[in-house]
C-alpha positions as CSV (number, residue, x, y, z in Angstrom):
1,M,1.3,14.6,-5.1
2,S,4.0,17.0,-5.5
3,L,6.3,18.9,-3.2
4,P,6.8,22.4,-3.9
5,F,10.5,22.4,-4.2
6,A,12.9,22.1,-7.1
7,D,14.7,19.1,-8.1
8,R,17.6,17.9,-5.8
9,C,17.4,20.9,-3.7
10,F,17.9,19.0,-0.2
11,E,20.9,16.9,1.3
12,T,18.5,15.1,3.8
13,V,14.7,14.5,3.8
14,F,13.3,13.7,7.3
15,C,9.9,12.0,7.5
16,A,8.8,10.9,11.0
17,Q,5.6,8.9,11.6
18,V,3.9,10.4,8.7
19,L,4.0,7.9,5.8
20,E,1.3,5.7,7.5
21,H,-1.1,8.8,6.9
22,V,-0.6,9.2,3.4
23,P,-3.0,7.3,1.1
24,R,-0.5,6.9,-1.5
25,P,2.9,6.6,0.2
26,E,5.0,5.6,-2.9
27,E,4.0,8.9,-4.4
28,L,5.2,10.7,-1.5
29,L,8.7,8.6,-1.5
30,R,9.0,9.3,-5.3
31,E,8.8,13.0,-4.6
32,A,11.5,12.9,-1.6
33,F,13.7,11.0,-4.1
34,R,13.3,13.9,-6.6
35,V,14.1,16.5,-4.2
36,L,17.1,15.0,-2.8
37,K,20.6,15.9,-4.2
38,V,22.8,13.1,-5.5
39,G,24.2,11.2,-2.6
40,G,21.6,12.7,-0.1
41,Q,19.6,10.7,2.5
42,I,16.2,10.1,3.6
43,I,15.6,9.5,7.5
44,L,12.2,7.7,7.7
45,T,10.3,6.5,10.6
46,V,7.1,4.5,10.4
47,P,4.8,2.2,12.9
48,Q,4.6,-1.5,12.4
49,T,2.4,-2.2,15.1
50,W,0.6,0.9,16.7
51,G,-3.1,1.3,17.7
52,L,-5.2,3.8,15.3
53,H,-4.5,7.3,15.4
54,E,-5.3,10.4,13.5
55,E,-8.5,8.6,12.2
56,P,-9.7,8.5,9.8
57,H,-6.3,9.2,8.1
58,D,-4.4,6.1,9.6
59,Y,-3.9,3.8,6.4
60,Y,-0.8,1.6,6.7
61,R,1.7,-0.4,8.9
62,F,5.0,-1.3,7.4
63,T,7.2,-4.2,7.5
64,R,10.9,-3.9,6.7
65,Y,10.2,-5.9,3.5
66,G,7.5,-3.4,2.2
67,L,9.6,-0.4,3.0
68,R,12.4,-1.8,1.3
69,Y,10.3,-2.7,-1.7
70,M,8.8,0.9,-2.0
71,L,12.0,2.6,-1.4
72,E,14.0,0.7,-4.1
73,R,10.9,1.1,-6.5
74,V,11.1,5.0,-6.6
75,G,15.2,4.8,-6.7
76,F,16.4,4.8,-3.1
77,Q,19.5,2.5,-2.3
78,V,18.6,1.3,1.3
79,R,21.4,1.4,3.5
80,S,19.6,0.1,6.8
81,I,16.1,-0.5,8.2
82,E,16.5,-0.8,11.9
83,P,13.6,-2.0,14.0
84,R,13.0,-0.1,17.3
85,G,10.8,-1.0,20.3
86,G,10.3,-4.8,20.1
87,A,7.9,-7.2,21.6
88,F,7.7,-5.3,25.1
89,R,7.0,-2.1,23.4
90,M,3.9,-3.6,21.6
91,M,2.5,-4.9,24.9
92,V,2.8,-1.6,26.8
């Protein structure tokens, strides 16, 4: 996977509820890292518990440990991973 942008051209990459639909998410994260300027940031949201959607292209659910592992493997320095929703949101 290649994003059609030059190296280090963005200060921020925003990726909301997309990573679970990418067959090889680590490749997308590697590309996001490539296009970020030094000191740039990625703002990323992913589901951990959610029903199937956008079938048949709904591949993954992520834990904070899996996200940290993938992000650090491609070069990111993780500042924070913050869960949202909690048990009540999963029941609704």
